[in-house]
C-alpha positions as CSV (number, residue, x, y, z in Angstrom):
1,X,-72.5,-52.0,-7.1
2,X,-70.3,-54.4,-8.9
3,X,-66.5,-53.2,-10.2
4,X,-66.6,-50.5,-12.7
5,X,-64.3,-49.6,-16.5
6,X,-64.6,-46.5,-17.4
7,X,-63.9,-44.0,-19.9
8,X,-64.1,-41.0,-19.2
9,X,-64.3,-37.3,-21.2
10,X,-66.4,-34.7,-22.9
11,X,-68.3,-36.9,-25.6
12,X,-69.5,-34.2,-28.0
13,X,-70.7,-36.2,-30.8
14,X,-69.8,-39.1,-29.8
15,X,-67.2,-39.1,-32.3
16,X,-64.6,-42.1,-34.4
17,X,-62.0,-41.0,-32.0
18,X,-64.4,-42.0,-29.1
19,X,-65.6,-45.0,-30.3
20,X,-62.2,-46.0,-30.5
21,X,-61.6,-44.7,-26.3
22,X,-65.7,-47.1,-26.1
23,X,-64.3,-50.7,-28.4
24,X,-61.1,-51.0,-26.2
25,X,-62.6,-50.1,-22.8
26,X,-65.2,-53.3,-24.0
27,X,-62.5,-55.4,-24.8
28,X,-60.3,-55.0,-21.4
29,X,-63.3,-54.3,-19.3
30,X,-64.4,-58.1,-20.6
31,X,-61.4,-59.4,-19.6
32,X,-61.6,-58.1,-16.5
33,X,-65.6,-59.5,-15.9
34,X,-66.5,-55.7,-14.9
35,X,-69.4,-53.6,-15.3
36,X,-69.1,-50.3,-18.1
37,X,-69.9,-46.4,-17.6
38,X,-68.8,-43.3,-19.7
39,X,-68.1,-40.6,-16.8
40,X,-68.6,-37.4,-18.9
41,X,-70.3,-33.5,-17.1
42,X,-73.3,-31.4,-17.8
43,X,-72.9,-28.7,-18.5
44,X,-70.3,-29.3,-21.3
45,X,-66.7,-27.8,-20.7
46,X,-66.6,-25.8,-23.2
47,X,-69.9,-24.9,-22.4
48,X,-69.1,-24.1,-19.0
49,X,-66.6,-21.8,-19.9
50,X,-68.0,-20.4,-22.8
51,X,-72.3,-19.8,-21.7
52,X,-72.7,-17.5,-25.5
53,X,-71.7,-21.4,-27.1
54,X,-74.0,-22.7,-29.4
55,X,-71.4,-25.4,-30.9
56,X,-72.9,-28.8,-29.5
57,X,-72.5,-31.6,-31.8
58,X,-75.1,-34.0,-29.3
59,X,-77.9,-33.4,-26.9
60,X,-77.0,-34.5,-23.2
61,X,-79.5,-36.9,-24.3
62,X,-78.2,-37.2,-27.6
63,X,-74.7,-37.9,-26.1
64,X,-75.8,-40.4,-23.2
65,X,-78.1,-42.5,-26.4
66,X,-75.2,-42.5,-28.8
67,X,-72.8,-43.4,-25.9
68,X,-75.1,-46.8,-25.0
69,X,-75.1,-47.6,-28.7
70,X,-71.5,-48.7,-28.2
71,X,-72.8,-51.1,-25.8
72,X,-71.9,-48.4,-22.4
73,X,-74.5,-50.0,-19.8
74,X,-74.6,-46.9,-18.0
75,X,-73.3,-42.9,-19.0
76,X,-72.9,-41.5,-15.9
77,X,-73.1,-36.8,-15.8
78,X,-70.6,-35.5,-13.3
79,X,-71.8,-31.9,-12.5
80,X,-68.8,-29.9,-13.8
81,X,-70.2,-26.7,-11.6
82,X,-68.5,-29.2,-8.6
83,X,-65.2,-31.1,-10.5
84,X,-64.1,-27.8,-12.8
85,X,-62.4,-26.8,-8.7
86,X,-61.7,-30.9,-7.5
87,X,-58.1,-30.9,-6.3
88,X,-57.2,-34.1,-9.1
89,X,-57.2,-36.5,-5.3
90,X,-60.2,-35.1,-5.0
91,X,-62.0,-36.6,-7.9
92,X,-60.4,-39.9,-8.2
93,X,-61.3,-40.8,-4.7
94,X,-65.2,-39.1,-5.0
95,X,-66.1,-39.9,-8.6
96,X,-64.0,-42.5,-9.5
97,X,-63.1,-44.9,-6.2
98,X,-66.6,-44.2,-5.1
99,X,-67.8,-45.1,-7.8
100,X,-65.5,-48.8,-7.7
101,X,-64.2,-47.9,-10.8
102,X,-60.7,-50.0,-11.4
103,X,-60.1,-49.7,-15.3
104,X,-59.9,-46.1,-16.9
105,X,-59.5,-45.4,-21.2
106,X,-58.8,-42.3,-22.0
107,X,-57.3,-40.2,-24.0
108,X,-53.1,-39.0,-23.8
109,X,-54.0,-35.9,-23.7
110,X,-56.8,-35.7,-20.5
111,X,-56.9,-33.8,-18.4
112,X,-58.8,-33.0,-15.1
113,X,-59.5,-31.4,-11.6
114,X,-58.4,-27.4,-10.3
115,X,-56.6,-25.7,-13.0
116,X,-56.4,-28.8,-15.3
117,X,-54.0,-29.8,-12.6
118,X,-54.6,-34.1,-13.0
119,X,-53.1,-36.2,-15.7
120,X,-52.2,-39.2,-17.1
121,X,-49.8,-39.6,-14.5
122,X,-51.9,-38.9,-11.7
123,X,-54.8,-41.1,-12.3
124,X,-51.7,-43.6,-13.1
125,X,-49.4,-43.2,-8.9
126,X,-53.9,-44.3,-7.5
127,X,-54.1,-47.1,-5.6
128,X,-56.1,-49.3,-7.3
129,X,-57.2,-48.6,-10.9
130,X,-55.8,-49.7,-13.2
131,X,-55.3,-46.7,-16.2
132,X,-55.4,-47.4,-20.9
133,X,-54.1,-43.8,-22.5
134,X,-55.5,-44.2,-26.0
135,X,-53.6,-41.6,-28.9
136,X,-56.0,-39.2,-30.7
137,X,-58.0,-41.4,-33.8
138,X,-57.0,-40.0,-36.9
139,X,-58.0,-39.5,-40.4
140,X,-56.5,-38.7,-43.8
141,X,-53.6,-37.6,-41.6
142,X,-55.5,-35.4,-39.5
143,X,-57.1,-36.1,-35.9
144,X,-60.2,-36.8,-35.6
145,X,-62.0,-33.8,-32.7
146,X,-64.8,-32.3,-31.5
147,X,-62.8,-29.3,-33.3
148,X,-62.3,-30.0,-36.6
149,X,-65.9,-31.7,-37.6
150,X,-67.4,-28.3,-36.1
151,X,-65.3,-27.0,-38.4
152,X,-66.5,-28.5,-41.4
153,X,-70.1,-28.2,-40.4
154,X,-70.3,-25.0,-40.0
155,X,-68.3,-24.8,-44.5
156,X,-71.2,-27.0,-44.6
157,X,-68.4,-30.0,-45.7
158,X,-71.4,-32.2,-44.3
159,X,-69.8,-35.7,-45.6
160,X,-66.8,-34.9,-44.2
161,X,-67.9,-34.1,-41.0
162,X,-70.5,-36.7,-41.4
163,X,-67.7,-39.2,-42.2
164,X,-65.5,-38.4,-39.4
165,X,-68.7,-38.4,-36.3
166,X,-69.1,-42.0,-37.8
167,X,-73.1,-41.0,-38.5
168,X,-75.4,-38.8,-40.2
169,X,-75.5,-34.8,-38.4
170,X,-78.9,-34.4,-36.6
171,X,-81.0,-31.8,-35.4
172,X,-83.8,-32.1,-33.1
173,X,-86.2,-30.6,-31.7
174,X,-90.0,-29.4,-32.1
175,X,-92.2,-28.2,-34.7
176,X,-93.9,-25.0,-35.7
177,X,-96.0,-22.6,-37.3
178,X,-94.4,-22.0,-40.8
179,X,-95.5,-19.5,-43.5
180,X,-97.4,-22.2,-45.6
181,X,-95.4,-20.2,-49.2
182,X,-93.0,-23.0,-48.8
183,X,-95.3,-26.5,-49.5
184,X,-97.2,-24.1,-51.4
185,X,-94.5,-23.3,-53.5
186,X,-92.5,-27.5,-53.5
187,X,-96.5,-28.9,-53.3
188,X,-95.1,-30.7,-50.8
189,X,-95.6,-31.7,-46.3
190,X,-93.4,-29.2,-44.6
191,X,-91.9,-29.1,-41.2
192,X,-90.5,-26.2,-39.7
193,X,-88.2,-27.3,-37.1
194,X,-87.8,-24.9,-33.7
195,X,-83.8,-27.1,-32.7
196,X,-84.4,-28.0,-28.9
197,X,-81.0,-27.3,-27.0
198,X,-80.4,-23.2,-28.1
199,X,-76.5,-24.3,-27.8
200,X,-77.0,-27.2,-30.4
201,X,-75.0,-26.2,-33.3
202,X,-77.5,-25.3,-37.2
203,X,-74.9,-25.6,-40.0
204,X,-74.7,-22.6,-42.1
205,X,-77.4,-20.9,-44.3
206,X,-78.1,-23.2,-47.0
207,X,-80.4,-25.8,-48.4
208,X,-79.7,-29.8,-48.2
209,X,-80.6,-33.0,-48.7
210,X,-81.4,-34.5,-45.5
211,X,-83.0,-37.9,-44.0
212,X,-86.8,-36.8,-42.0
213,X,-87.4,-39.0,-38.7
214,X,-87.0,-41.7,-37.5
215,X,-88.0,-43.5,-41.1
216,X,-85.7,-41.2,-42.5
217,X,-87.8,-40.4,-45.4
218,X,-86.2,-37.5,-47.2
219,X,-86.1,-34.5,-47.9
220,X,-84.8,-31.0,-49.2
221,X,-83.7,-28.5,-45.9
222,X,-83.7,-25.6,-45.7
223,X,-81.6,-23.1,-43.3
224,X,-82.7,-18.9,-43.8
225,X,-84.6,-16.6,-43.5
226,X,-86.2,-16.2,-47.2
227,X,-83.8,-13.5,-49.2
228,X,-86.6,-13.2,-52.0
229,X,-89.2,-13.1,-49.7
230,X,-86.8,-10.3,-47.5
231,X,-87.7,-11.8,-44.1
232,X,-85.7,-11.1,-41.1
233,X,-86.6,-14.2,-39.5
234,X,-84.4,-17.1,-39.6
235,X,-85.8,-20.8,-39.6
236,X,-85.7,-24.1,-40.5
237,X,-88.0,-25.8,-43.0
238,X,-88.2,-29.8,-44.3
239,X,-89.9,-30.8,-47.5
240,X,-91.1,-34.0,-46.8
241,X,-90.1,-34.9,-50.2
242,X,-92.3,-39.1,-50.1
243,X,-95.4,-37.4,-48.0
244,X,-95.9,-36.4,-45.1
245,X,-94.5,-38.1,-42.2
246,X,-96.6,-41.4,-39.9
247,X,-98.6,-39.5,-37.0
248,X,-96.2,-39.6,-33.8
249,X,-92.1,-39.0,-36.0
250,X,-89.6,-37.3,-33.6
251,X,-88.8,-34.4,-35.6
252,X,-84.6,-34.4,-36.7
253,X,-83.5,-33.7,-39.6
254,X,-81.0,-35.7,-40.9
255,X,-78.0,-33.6,-43.0
256,X,-76.5,-35.4,-45.9
257,X,-75.4,-33.0,-47.7
258,X,-75.7,-29.9,-48.3
259,X,-76.5,-28.6,-52.4
260,X,-76.0,-24.7,-52.7
261,X,-75.9,-20.8,-50.4
262,X,-79.0,-19.1,-49.7
263,X,-79.6,-16.3,-52.5
264,X,-82.3,-13.5,-53.3
265,X,-83.6,-15.2,-56.3
266,X,-85.7,-11.7,-58.3
267,X,-88.3,-12.8,-59.7
268,X,-90.8,-15.9,-58.0
269,X,-90.3,-18.2,-61.3
270,X,-86.7,-18.2,-61.1
271,X,-87.0,-19.6,-57.3
272,X,-89.9,-22.1,-58.4
273,X,-86.9,-23.4,-60.8
274,X,-84.0,-24.1,-58.7
275,X,-85.9,-26.0,-56.1
276,X,-87.1,-27.4,-58.9
277,X,-83.6,-28.8,-59.2
278,X,-82.9,-28.8,-56.4
279,X,-84.8,-31.3,-54.9
280,X,-84.1,-33.3,-57.7
281,X,-79.8,-32.8,-57.3
282,X,-81.2,-33.8,-52.9
283,X,-83.6,-37.8,-54.2
284,X,-79.7,-37.9,-56.6
285,X,-77.7,-37.7,-53.7
286,X,-80.0,-39.8,-50.9
287,X,-80.4,-42.6,-53.4
288,X,-77.0,-43.2,-53.5
289,X,-76.1,-42.5,-49.8
Protein backbone atom coordinates (compact mmCIF):
# COMPACT_ATOMS: atom_id res chain seq x y z
CA UNK A 1 0.00 0.00 0.00
CA UNK A 2 1.45 3.40 -0.99
CA UNK A 3 1.79 6.31 1.42
CA UNK A 4 -1.26 8.54 1.22
CA UNK A 5 -2.57 12.05 1.74
CA UNK A 6 -6.18 12.65 2.72
CA UNK A 7 -8.95 15.12 3.40
CA UNK A 8 -11.33 14.11 6.20
CA UNK A 9 -14.90 15.28 6.66
CA UNK A 10 -18.59 14.73 6.14
CA UNK A 11 -18.45 16.44 2.70
CA UNK A 12 -22.22 16.75 2.36
CA UNK A 13 -22.79 18.31 -1.04
CA UNK A 14 -19.04 18.52 -1.81
CA UNK A 15 -19.39 22.30 -2.17
CA UNK A 16 -16.91 25.06 -3.03
CA UNK A 17 -15.53 25.10 0.49
CA UNK A 18 -14.67 21.42 0.21
CA UNK A 19 -13.16 22.05 -3.22
CA UNK A 20 -10.60 24.41 -1.65
CA UNK A 21 -9.49 21.68 0.78
CA UNK A 22 -9.17 19.19 -2.05
CA UNK A 23 -7.18 21.59 -4.22
CA UNK A 24 -4.70 22.10 -1.38
CA UNK A 25 -4.51 18.34 -0.86
CA UNK A 26 -3.75 17.64 -4.52
CA UNK A 27 -0.96 20.24 -4.56
CA UNK A 28 0.69 18.99 -1.36
CA UNK A 29 0.29 15.32 -2.27
CA UNK A 30 1.96 15.87 -5.62
CA UNK A 31 4.91 17.59 -3.95
CA UNK A 32 5.30 14.62 -1.57
CA UNK A 33 4.52 11.87 -4.11
CA UNK A 34 1.51 10.65 -2.11
CA UNK A 35 -1.69 9.00 -3.30
CA UNK A 36 -4.79 11.15 -2.69
CA UNK A 37 -7.83 9.81 -0.84
CA UNK A 38 -10.87 11.22 0.90
CA UNK A 39 -12.02 9.81 4.24
CA UNK A 40 -15.70 10.37 4.97
CA UNK A 41 -18.53 8.72 6.88
CA UNK A 42 -21.59 6.54 6.29
CA UNK A 43 -24.12 7.16 7.65
CA UNK A 44 -23.39 10.89 7.62
CA UNK A 45 -23.09 12.29 11.18
CA UNK A 46 -26.18 14.48 10.68
CA UNK A 47 -28.27 11.40 9.89
CA UNK A 48 -26.73 9.30 12.68
CA UNK A 49 -27.64 11.86 15.33
CA UNK A 50 -31.08 12.50 13.79
CA UNK A 51 -32.57 9.50 11.93
CA UNK A 52 -35.36 11.75 10.61
CA UNK A 53 -32.93 14.19 9.00
CA UNK A 54 -34.24 14.61 5.44
CA UNK A 55 -31.98 17.39 4.25
CA UNK A 56 -28.88 15.71 2.86
CA UNK A 57 -27.31 17.52 -0.09
CA UNK A 58 -25.76 14.38 -1.56
CA UNK A 59 -26.27 10.64 -1.41
CA UNK A 60 -23.36 8.29 -0.78
CA UNK A 61 -23.10 7.62 -4.54
CA UNK A 62 -23.19 11.32 -5.42
CA UNK A 63 -20.63 12.18 -2.77
CA UNK A 64 -18.13 9.63 -4.10
CA UNK A 65 -18.74 10.80 -7.67
CA UNK A 66 -18.25 14.47 -6.77
CA UNK A 67 -15.08 13.81 -4.76
CA UNK A 68 -13.58 11.85 -7.63
CA UNK A 69 -14.53 14.60 -10.07
CA UNK A 70 -12.22 16.91 -8.11
CA UNK A 71 -9.29 14.56 -8.63
CA UNK A 72 -9.45 12.30 -5.55
CA UNK A 73 -8.11 8.83 -6.39
CA UNK A 74 -10.06 6.86 -3.78
CA UNK A 75 -12.97 7.52 -1.44
CA UNK A 76 -13.12 5.64 1.86
CA UNK A 77 -16.40 5.51 3.80
CA UNK A 78 -15.93 4.79 7.49
CA UNK A 79 -18.82 3.26 9.44
CA UNK A 80 -19.81 6.22 11.61
CA UNK A 81 -21.72 3.98 14.02
CA UNK A 82 -18.34 2.53 15.00
CA UNK A 83 -15.88 5.43 14.75
CA UNK A 84 -18.16 7.83 16.65
CA UNK A 85 -17.22 6.09 19.90
CA UNK A 86 -13.51 5.62 19.17
CA UNK A 87 -11.07 7.52 21.35
CA UNK A 88 -9.10 10.04 19.26
CA UNK A 89 -5.84 8.12 19.45
CA UNK A 90 -7.59 4.90 18.44
CA UNK A 91 -9.08 6.72 15.44
CA UNK A 92 -5.63 8.00 14.45
CA UNK A 93 -3.98 4.59 14.81
CA UNK A 94 -6.74 2.47 13.27
CA UNK A 95 -8.28 4.72 10.61
CA UNK A 96 -5.27 6.80 9.54
CA UNK A 97 -1.90 5.23 10.33
CA UNK A 98 -2.97 1.69 9.37
CA UNK A 99 -3.99 3.12 5.99
CA UNK A 100 -0.53 4.68 5.63
CA UNK A 101 -1.91 8.22 5.74
CA UNK A 102 1.02 10.61 6.12
CA UNK A 103 -0.55 13.96 5.29
CA UNK A 104 -3.96 15.33 6.32
CA UNK A 105 -5.87 18.42 5.17
CA UNK A 106 -8.86 19.49 7.29
CA UNK A 107 -10.91 22.57 8.10
CA UNK A 108 -9.93 24.56 11.16
CA UNK A 109 -13.05 23.43 13.09
CA UNK A 110 -12.43 19.71 12.54
CA UNK A 111 -13.28 17.45 15.50
CA UNK A 112 -13.28 13.67 15.74
CA UNK A 113 -13.56 10.69 18.07
CA UNK A 114 -15.56 10.03 21.20
CA UNK A 115 -17.54 13.12 22.25
CA UNK A 116 -15.52 15.10 19.66
CA UNK A 117 -12.50 15.06 21.97
CA UNK A 118 -10.02 14.98 19.09
CA UNK A 119 -9.06 18.24 17.39
CA UNK A 120 -6.34 19.76 15.23
CA UNK A 121 -3.80 19.69 18.05
CA UNK A 122 -4.52 16.00 18.67
CA UNK A 123 -3.77 15.27 15.03
CA UNK A 124 -0.59 17.35 15.04
CA UNK A 125 0.78 15.40 18.02
CA UNK A 126 0.43 12.11 16.14
CA UNK A 127 3.77 10.71 15.07
CA UNK A 128 4.14 10.24 11.33
CA UNK A 129 1.29 12.55 10.23
CA UNK A 130 1.71 16.05 8.84
CA UNK A 131 -1.36 18.28 9.19
CA UNK A 132 -2.56 21.28 7.16
CA UNK A 133 -5.57 23.30 8.33
CA UNK A 134 -7.51 25.83 6.27
CA UNK A 135 -10.09 28.42 7.35
CA UNK A 136 -13.64 28.22 6.04
CA UNK A 137 -14.00 29.54 2.51
CA UNK A 138 -16.29 32.55 2.27
CA UNK A 139 -18.50 34.01 -0.43
CA UNK A 140 -20.02 37.49 -0.11
CA UNK A 141 -18.66 37.70 3.46
CA UNK A 142 -20.52 34.53 4.54
CA UNK A 143 -18.87 31.17 5.19
CA UNK A 144 -19.66 28.43 2.70
CA UNK A 145 -21.26 25.54 4.57
CA UNK A 146 -23.73 22.73 4.00
CA UNK A 147 -26.01 24.34 6.58
CA UNK A 148 -26.13 27.62 4.65
CA UNK A 149 -26.77 25.80 1.36
CA UNK A 150 -29.65 23.84 2.91
CA UNK A 151 -31.19 27.07 4.18
CA UNK A 152 -31.01 28.65 0.73
CA UNK A 153 -32.52 25.61 -0.99
CA UNK A 154 -35.37 25.37 1.51
CA UNK A 155 -36.13 29.06 0.98
CA UNK A 156 -36.18 28.52 -2.79
CA UNK A 157 -33.01 30.50 -3.50
CA UNK A 158 -31.72 27.95 -5.98
CA UNK A 159 -29.25 30.17 -7.84
CA UNK A 160 -27.56 31.30 -4.63
CA UNK A 161 -27.34 27.72 -3.36
CA UNK A 162 -25.86 26.60 -6.69
CA UNK A 163 -23.25 29.37 -6.48
CA UNK A 164 -22.05 27.94 -3.16
CA UNK A 165 -22.20 24.35 -4.40
CA UNK A 166 -20.32 25.09 -7.61
CA UNK A 167 -22.86 23.09 -9.65
CA UNK A 168 -26.62 22.77 -10.09
CA UNK A 169 -28.34 21.03 -7.19
CA UNK A 170 -29.83 17.76 -8.33
CA UNK A 171 -32.26 15.01 -7.43
CA UNK A 172 -31.81 11.51 -8.74
CA UNK A 173 -34.25 8.65 -8.43
CA UNK A 174 -36.67 6.38 -10.19
CA UNK A 175 -39.50 7.20 -12.56
CA UNK A 176 -42.99 6.52 -11.25
CA UNK A 177 -46.41 6.50 -12.90
CA UNK A 178 -48.41 9.73 -12.73
CA UNK A 179 -52.07 10.53 -13.41
CA UNK A 180 -51.39 11.86 -16.92
CA UNK A 181 -52.99 15.27 -16.35
CA UNK A 182 -49.80 17.34 -16.47
CA UNK A 183 -48.56 15.97 -19.78
CA UNK A 184 -51.95 16.56 -21.37
CA UNK A 185 -52.07 20.11 -20.00
CA UNK A 186 -48.69 21.01 -21.46
CA UNK A 187 -48.68 18.65 -24.44
CA UNK A 188 -45.15 17.57 -23.46
CA UNK A 189 -43.58 14.31 -22.26
CA UNK A 190 -43.70 14.16 -18.47
CA UNK A 191 -41.50 12.24 -16.05
CA UNK A 192 -42.64 11.60 -12.49
CA UNK A 193 -39.65 11.28 -10.20
CA UNK A 194 -39.41 9.34 -6.96
CA UNK A 195 -36.17 10.35 -5.16
CA UNK A 196 -33.84 7.43 -4.63
CA UNK A 197 -32.87 8.47 -1.10
CA UNK A 198 -35.65 9.53 1.31
CA UNK A 199 -33.12 11.59 3.28
CA UNK A 200 -32.14 13.78 0.31
CA UNK A 201 -33.35 17.38 0.49
CA UNK A 202 -36.29 18.14 -1.81
CA UNK A 203 -36.72 21.84 -2.66
CA UNK A 204 -39.95 23.51 -1.47
CA UNK A 205 -43.20 23.20 -3.40
CA UNK A 206 -43.26 25.30 -6.53
CA UNK A 207 -42.34 25.58 -10.19
CA UNK A 208 -38.70 25.32 -11.30
CA UNK A 209 -36.61 25.77 -14.41
CA UNK A 210 -34.56 22.57 -14.62
CA UNK A 211 -32.34 20.45 -16.83
CA UNK A 212 -33.10 16.75 -17.09
CA UNK A 213 -30.88 13.70 -17.42
CA UNK A 214 -27.25 13.41 -18.43
CA UNK A 215 -28.06 15.35 -21.61
CA UNK A 216 -29.32 18.27 -19.48
CA UNK A 217 -32.42 18.75 -21.62
CA UNK A 218 -34.56 21.80 -20.75
CA UNK A 219 -37.59 21.28 -18.56
CA UNK A 220 -40.08 22.65 -16.07
CA UNK A 221 -40.38 20.86 -12.74
CA UNK A 222 -43.46 20.92 -10.53
CA UNK A 223 -43.16 19.98 -6.85
CA UNK A 224 -46.36 19.89 -4.83
CA UNK A 225 -49.74 18.28 -4.25
CA UNK A 226 -51.78 19.83 -7.10
CA UNK A 227 -54.12 21.99 -4.96
CA UNK A 228 -56.18 22.91 -8.04
CA UNK A 229 -57.16 19.23 -8.39
CA UNK A 230 -57.45 18.58 -4.65
CA UNK A 231 -54.80 15.87 -4.64
CA UNK A 232 -53.21 14.71 -1.42
CA UNK A 233 -50.18 12.89 -2.83
CA UNK A 234 -46.97 14.91 -3.01
CA UNK A 235 -45.27 14.63 -6.39
CA UNK A 236 -42.27 15.71 -8.44
CA UNK A 237 -43.16 16.09 -12.14
CA UNK A 238 -40.72 17.11 -14.85
CA UNK A 239 -42.11 18.40 -18.14
CA UNK A 240 -39.56 17.92 -20.90
CA UNK A 241 -39.58 20.85 -23.32
CA UNK A 242 -37.67 19.22 -26.16
CA UNK A 243 -39.35 15.85 -26.45
CA UNK A 244 -38.87 12.55 -24.62
CA UNK A 245 -35.44 11.66 -23.22
CA UNK A 246 -33.13 9.30 -25.01
CA UNK A 247 -33.58 5.67 -24.06
CA UNK A 248 -31.60 4.82 -20.96
CA UNK A 249 -31.37 8.43 -19.76
CA UNK A 250 -30.80 8.51 -16.00
CA UNK A 251 -33.69 10.30 -14.24
CA UNK A 252 -31.77 13.22 -12.75
CA UNK A 253 -33.24 16.70 -12.24
CA UNK A 254 -30.78 19.62 -12.16
CA UNK A 255 -32.39 22.66 -10.52
CA UNK A 256 -31.58 26.05 -12.05
CA UNK A 257 -34.11 28.53 -10.63
CA UNK A 258 -37.40 28.61 -8.74
CA UNK A 259 -39.98 30.44 -10.85
CA UNK A 260 -42.85 30.70 -8.39
CA UNK A 261 -44.49 28.96 -5.41
CA UNK A 262 -47.25 26.38 -5.82
CA UNK A 263 -50.77 27.81 -5.87
CA UNK A 264 -54.40 26.90 -6.36
CA UNK A 265 -56.24 28.10 -9.47
CA UNK A 266 -59.99 28.72 -9.75
CA UNK A 267 -60.30 27.16 -13.19
CA UNK A 268 -58.47 24.95 -15.64
CA UNK A 269 -58.25 27.88 -18.04
CA UNK A 270 -56.41 30.10 -15.55
CA UNK A 271 -54.10 27.19 -14.74
CA UNK A 272 -53.44 26.61 -18.45
CA UNK A 273 -52.56 30.29 -18.98
CA UNK A 274 -50.15 30.31 -16.04
CA UNK A 275 -48.49 27.11 -17.20
CA UNK A 276 -47.76 28.71 -20.58
CA UNK A 277 -46.16 31.66 -18.80
CA UNK A 278 -44.10 29.25 -16.67
CA UNK A 279 -42.80 27.46 -19.75
CA UNK A 280 -41.85 30.72 -21.47
CA UNK A 281 -40.06 31.95 -18.36
CA UNK A 282 -38.26 28.63 -17.93
CA UNK A 283 -37.02 28.78 -21.52
CA UNK A 284 -35.67 32.29 -20.93
CA UNK A 285 -33.94 31.32 -17.71
CA UNK A 286 -32.36 28.21 -19.19
CA UNK A 287 -31.18 29.99 -22.33
CA UNK A 288 -29.36 32.54 -20.15
CA UNK A 289 -27.79 30.02 -17.74
